[in-house]
C-alpha positions, 0 to 999 in steps of 0.5 A: 558681446558685440566687438568692433575693431576700428581704424583698419587700413590693410588687407592683413588687418581685415583678415586678422579681424575676421579671423578673430571673430570680430562682429564689426570692422571700421574704416576711417574716411576723414582726417585721422592717422587712420584715414584711408581713401575711398578706393582702398576702403572699397577694396577692403570692404569687398573682403569682409564676409557678409556676417561682419558689419562694415562701418565707414567712420566720419567726422567733420564733414556734412551729412551729404558728403558722409552719405556719398562716401558710404555709398562709394565704399559699399559699407553696411553702416555709416558712423557719424562721429561728433556733434552731428544734429538729429537733422543729419540722421534724418538726411541719411535715413533712407540710404541703404545702410545702418547709422551709428551715432558716435558721441562723447558723454556730456550733461545733455547727451541723449543716451537712448539708442535710436534717439536720432534714428540710429541703429547703434549708439557709440559712447566715446572718449571726449578725444576720439582715437586718442587712446585716452581713458575717461571716467566711465563710471559717469555712465552710471548717472545716466545709463545708455539704453538699447544697443550701445557701444563703449569706446575710448581708451579700451585695450586688451588689458582694460576691456574686461574691467570696463565691461564689468563697470559699464555693462555695454552691449558692445565694445569698440577699440582702435588705438588700443590694438596698435603697435604705433599710431595708426598701425594695427598690432595683429596680436593685440587684435586677437587679445582684445576680442578674446578678452572681451568675449571672456569678460562677457 
């Protein structure tokens, strides 16, 4: 089970994520309670071992701006969150990082990983980063294919059930491992990784 811990903001957040065995860490570079600037993101990315995927998370900016931020921070993947069209992924295809397409599940959502040229597909709550749970049983009507990651309302308490219902390739968490909005709880980070691994 691939596990991504998102919205990390401090050196200790990164250290704990690595220590717990997370497969990926996410850094939010656009407006959010978890936003960090490019300089801090670059420093945190530099502390992550090569076997842990570093992901820049953006929404509401152009593909060109997103690509520039990813290059400046040195991440190994860029997550475009929201209604980015296929053209945005085409524009970034030749840059030296993987692409993650993060979207909510709608009637016309293409749930085939790679449909837009991305390496990973992330299916999230309609209100990203809110911690709101959503009806993941809807995935049964249109099951995603390939390397896809479930997000939205996950926590150490709910991740095992979510994995059993949705059978994702991976899981992603942000608000579910926080003590307050934007502040990571290191104990909950450890609990989440352990629960996801055990469920898998």
